[in-house]
N, C-alpha and C positions, 0 to 999 in steps of 0.2 A: 681415516684408516691408518695413515702414516703415524699419527700421534699415538694411536692404540698399539701399533707394532713397536714403536719406540718405548712406550711405557712398559710393555710386556718384556722387552729386552732389558730395560733398566731394572725391573723387579727381578728378572732372572739373574743378572749380574750381582745384585745386592744379596739375593738368597744364597748365591755361591759363596760370597764373602762371609755370610753368617755361618754357613755350613763349615767353611774352612776353620773358623775359630771355635765353633761349638763342638766340632768333632763328630757330628751326626752324619749318617749316610748309609753305607753298604750293609749287607746282611750276612756276609760270611767272613771267615777268618782272614782270607787274603785281602778282602776289601778293608777290613779293620786295620791290617798292617799298613796298607797303602794310605789309609786315612790318617794313621799315626804319623807317617812320614810327612804327609801334606800339612798336618797340624804343626809339626816341628819346623817345616821348611821356612815359614815366615820369620821365625825366631833366628834360625841359622842365617837367613839372608840379612836380617838386621845387624847381627854380629859381624858379618862380612863387610857390611857397609861402613862399619866403624873402624875397619882396619886402616884406611887412609888417615883418619884422625889420630889414631894411636901412633902410627908411623911418624906423623908430623910432630907430635908432642915429644917423642923420643929424639927425633932429629933436632928439634929445637933445644932440648936439654943438653945435648952433646955439642952444641954450637955448629951444627951442620948447615945452617942457613947463611953463614957468613956474616958480613958487617951490617946487612940490612934485612934482618929476619922478618920485620913487620911487612915489608913489601912482598917478600917471598910467600909469607903466610896468606896475605890477601889474595895474591894471584892463585895460589894453590886451592884455597877454599872456594874461590870463584869458579875455578875449573871444575871442581867436584860438584858444586851446585848444578852447573850446566849438565854434567854427565848423568847425575842421578835424576834430574828433571826430565831429560830426554829419554832416559831409560823407563821412567814411569809412564811417559806418554806412549812409549812403544809397546807396553805390555798388552793393552787391549787389542790393537791391530794384529799383533803376532798370535794372540790367543784365538782371534777370529779366523785368521788365515789357516792356522794349523788345527782349528776346531778342537782346542783343548783349553777350556775356560777355568780349569782348576788353578791356574797361575794368576788369575785376575786380582786376588788379594795382594799380590806383590806390588800392584800399582799404588795402592795406598801407602805401603811401607816405603817404597822408593820416593814417593812424593814427600812424605814426612822427613825422610833422610835428607832430601834436597833442601827442605826448610831448615833443618838442623845446620847444614853447612852454610846456607846463606845468612843465618843468624850469627854464626861464627865470623863470617866475612864482614858483616855489618858491625859487630862488636869490636873486631880488630881495627876496623877503620875509625870508629868513634873513640874506642877506649885506648888503643895503643898508638894510633897515628895522631889523634887530636886530643888525647888525655881528657875526654869527656867535656871539651870546651864547645858546648852545643851552639853557642852564638856563632862561633867561627865555622862550625860544621854547616849551619843553615846558610850563612853568607856564601860559603864555598859551593854548596849545592845549587843555590839560585843562580850562580854565575858560571857553573860548569855543567854542560849538558849531560855528560856521561854519568855524573853523580845523580842528577835528577832522574834520568831514565832508570838507573840502577835502583834508586830508592822506590820508584814506582813499581818495579818488578818485585821488590822485597815486600811491599804492602800487599800486592796481589797474592803472593805465596803465603804470607801470614794469614790472610783471610781464608784462603783455601785450606790451610793447616787447621785453623780453628773449626771450620765447618766439616772437617774429617772426623770429628768426635762422633761416636755412635749415637749419642742422644740427639745431636743436631741433625745427623743424617735422617734419623727417624722422624724428626719434627719437620724437616724440609720435604721429605718424600723422595723416592728414588729418582723420579724424572727431573724435579727441580734441582736436586743435588748434582745430577749429571750435567745439566745445562750450566749450572754455576761453575763446575770444575772444568769446563771447556776454556775458561779464562787462563788455565795453565799454559795454553798455547800463547796467549798474550804475554805471560811472564817469560816464556822461552824466547819469544821475539825480542822482548825488552832486554833480556840477558845478552843476546847476540849484538844488539845495537849498542848496549853499554860497553861490551868488549871491543867493538869496532871503534867507537868514539874515543875510548881510552888509549888503545894501542896504536890507532891510526895506521896499522899495518895489517894487511890481509895475509895472515900466516896459515899454517897447516891446520891448527886446532880450530881457528875460526871457520875455515872452509869446511872442516869435518862437522862441526856443530850445525852450521847453516844447511849443509847437505842433508843431514839426518832430519832436521826440522822440516825441510822442504818436502822430503819423502813422506813424513808423517802428516803434514798438512795436505799433501796431494792425495793421500789415502782417505783422509777425512772428507775431502771434496768429492772424491770418487764415490764414497759411501753415500753422501748426501744426494748426489745426482742420481745414483742407482735407486735410492729410496723414492725420489720424486718420480723417476721413470716408472716404477712399479705401481704408483698410485694414480698415474695419469691414464 
């Protein structure tokens, strides 16, 4: 019974995402206007998510990052990866709590944006910091825990990004796709561990990221326990 309810909810979420992008829905003019805004909202969100990247490029061009721009860029792209990843994980709980599922498609966009920033983070590390000297990068990763953990989180996000393609979602099916994408929590945990091992200092940002993730994980556990309680 729990599996049936979960499958129904998964199909419901997927149908909402399809409706968001296809523009189908209401039957009157006000509903059409609302639908038009909802159709444009993901595109607007995507453009807003690129603002930090544009700002960083402008800042870099004018020499605003000082004498060590590579380090500053790595830290900045890492931070934005965590912010967008946690935001993507928060979409569904907030949509459920406020009973407004029209924003569920934002989860996919925010997840893909977090993948974009982690790719930047990774390419800056390999390309600008190590000048694509892969042998040195591999040796460094094997001997440095925070790089190994960070690389693992990058692989998880890359897999989740590839499986976010609509054709693959359809092939996997809604239920299996949702189960697979729960590994986003593992990537978030890995990101926080990577941050902690690298900085070795528990600062405000690390506490903020860990606190948000703890709340999101707590909500997921509560949801699971409630689901098991209803079936028993």
